[in-house]
C-alpha positions in Angstrom: 182.8 -37.1 -36.4 181.6 -37.8 -33.0 183.7 -38.0 -29.9 182.5 -39.9 -26.7 184.4 -39.6 -23.4 183.8 -42.0 -20.7 184.9 -41.6 -17.2 184.8 -43.0 -13.7 185.8 -46.8 -14.0 187.9 -48.3 -11.4 188.4 -51.1 -8.6 185.8 -51.3 -6.0 184.8 -54.1 -3.3 181.5 -56.0 -3.8 178.6 -53.8 -2.5 180.4 -51.0 -3.4 179.2 -48.0 -5.9 180.8 -46.5 -9.0 179.2 -44.0 -11.3 180.4 -44.0 -14.7 180.0 -40.8 -17.1 179.7 -40.6 -20.7 180.0 -37.2 -22.6 179.4 -37.2 -26.7 180.4 -34.1 -28.7 181.1 -33.7 -32.5 178.9 -33.0 -35.5 175.4 -34.1 -34.9 172.2 -32.3 -33.7 170.7 -34.7 -31.4 170.8 -38.1 -29.8 168.3 -40.8 -30.4 169.7 -42.7 -27.4 172.5 -43.4 -25.4 173.4 -46.5 -23.6 176.2 -48.7 -21.7 177.6 -51.9 -22.7 180.0 -54.1 -21.1 182.2 -56.9 -22.1 183.8 -59.2 -19.7 187.0 -61.5 -20.5 185.8 -64.3 -23.1 182.4 -63.0 -23.2 180.3 -61.4 -25.7 179.6 -57.4 -25.1 176.2 -57.2 -23.6 173.7 -54.3 -23.1 173.8 -52.9 -19.4 171.2 -50.0 -19.8 170.1 -47.7 -22.4 168.1 -44.6 -22.5 166.0 -42.8 -25.1 165.5 -39.3 -25.4 161.7 -40.4 -25.2 162.3 -41.1 -21.5 162.1 -45.1 -22.3 164.7 -46.9 -20.4 166.0 -50.5 -20.7 168.1 -52.6 -18.1 169.7 -55.7 -18.3 168.0 -58.4 -16.1 171.1 -59.0 -14.2 171.5 -54.9 -13.1 167.8 -54.1 -12.8 167.5 -52.6 -9.3 171.4 -51.8 -8.7 171.9 -49.8 -11.6 170.3 -46.4 -12.7 171.0 -44.8 -16.1 170.2 -40.8 -16.6 170.7 -38.8 -19.4 170.8 -35.0 -20.0 169.8 -34.4 -23.7 170.8 -31.1 -23.5 174.5 -31.7 -22.6 174.7 -35.0 -24.4 175.6 -36.7 -21.3 174.8 -39.8 -19.7 175.5 -41.4 -16.4 175.2 -45.0 -14.8 174.9 -45.0 -11.1 176.1 -48.8 -10.1 175.2 -49.9 -6.8 175.5 -53.1 -4.9 178.8 -54.1 -7.2 179.4 -57.8 -7.5 182.5 -59.6 -9.1 180.4 -60.7 -12.0 179.9 -56.9 -12.8 183.8 -56.8 -13.6 184.2 -55.8 -17.2 185.0 -53.1 -19.8 182.2 -50.5 -20.0 181.2 -48.8 -23.2 179.4 -45.9 -23.9 177.1 -46.2 -27.3 175.4 -43.4 -28.8 172.7 -43.4 -31.7 172.4 -40.5 -33.3 169.0 -39.2 -34.2 167.7 -39.0 -38.0 170.8 -40.9 -39.1 170.7 -43.9 -36.7 174.3 -44.1 -36.7 175.7 -45.8 -33.7 178.8 -44.8 -31.9 181.3 -46.4 -29.3 183.4 -45.0 -26.7 186.8 -46.5 -25.9 185.7 -48.3 -22.7 186.4 -47.9 -19.1 187.4 -50.9 -16.9 185.3 -51.6 -13.7 186.9 -54.2 -11.4 185.0 -55.4 -8.8 187.3 -57.4 -6.3 188.1 -57.7 -2.5 
């Protein structure tokens, strides 16, 4: 069993900032990577940012330069700092982790981010 607890969503005005956090716990030894995905109404879920235990980071082009992902491998936590938010960033944001060794993916329940004036 793997549990993911997400926090930090909410309502913010355009140009504002939010910080999302994800904490993983349960029956695993270590994580291969942690990431954030989002799904806007009527759209498919998409990758926002992903960070590997090796240090490799991937960003969607739409958030590059505005969002920053970080990970604490010892604590199995990840954060997504979101700056210069735009209305099109409005979505449910999901934390996803992949276990080292097995490659099993696990998803959080999601946290809503609304960017609106």
